[in-house]
N, C-alpha and C positions, 0 to 999 in steps of 0.2 A: 044449631045448624052445624053440620059437619064441615070442616075445612075442605075445600075443594082445590085440588091441584090443577086448576084450569090453565096455569101457565104452560104446562107441557102440551095440553090440547091446543092452545092458541099457537104455540110455536110449531107444532106439527102441522096444523092447518096452514100456517104461513108458509112453511117449507113446501107443502103440496101445491099451494097456489103459485109460488115462485117457479117451481119446477114445471107445472103445466103451462104457465105463461112463457117460460123459456122454450118449451117444446113447440108451442104455437108460433113463436117468433122465428125459430129455426126452420120450421116447416114453411112459413111464409117466405123466408129468404131463399129457400131452395126452390120453391115453386115459381116464384115470380122474378126470374132472372131476365134482364133486358135482352131482347133478341131471341129468346127461346120460345119459339112458336109451338103450338100443339098441332100435330098432324091428325090426331084422333080426338074428336070432340068428346067421346065417352071418357077418355083418359083425363081430359081437362076437367070434366064434371066430377069425376071420382076424386081428383086431387083437390078441387075446391070443396068438395064435401068433407074430405079428411081435414082440411084446414078449418072449415067451419066447425067441425066437431071438436077440434083441438081448442078453438077459441071459446066454444061453449063450456068445455071442461074447465078452462082457465077462469071463466066468469063464475061458474058454479063454485069452484074452490075459493075464489075471492069472496063470494057471499058467505060461504061457510066460515072462512077466516074472520070476516067482519063481524058476523053474528057471535062467534066465540069470543072475540076480543071485546065486543060490547058487553057480553054477559060477564066476562071476567072483570071488567072495569066496574060494572054495577055491583058485583059481589064485594069488591074492594071498598067501594063507597059505602055499602051497607055496614061493613065491618068498622069503618071509621066512624060512621054515625052511631053505631052501637057503643063504641068506645067513648065517644063524646058524651053520650047519654049517661053512661056509668060514671064518667068523670064529673058530670054536673051533679048527679045525686050524691056522690062522695063529697063534693064541695058543700052541698046543702047540709049534709050530715055533720061535717066539721063545723060549719057555721052555727048549727043548732047546739052542738056540744059547747062551743066557745060562748055562745049567748047564755046558755043555761048556767055555765060555770061562772060567768060574770054576774048574773043575777044572784046566785048563791053567795058568791064572795061579797057582793054589795050588801046583802041582807045580814051576813055574818058580821061585817064591819059596822053596820048601823046598830045591830043589837048588842055589840060589845060595850 
């Protein structure tokens, strides 16, 4: 398996999500000022649509970030599991060599 540099992807997705979330928050703060009534209902609807679009973008970027972060974590766990499996087999190999060596040394000592 090729090493994947998913960390950059995850950080990029996180930055996009935070930026979109900040834009949505700023837009909401600008649009919904106390005492600022809308004289034109179409302008109000257009502003609400812009805000809803910004919120949807932030939500989409959050899902992208979450998915990439989850995939990156799963890849790291798979690497750790593979490493543990190799360590286990290495341990068994060492134990087998030590066991065989002990048997040979015991036989040599008995036959002397």
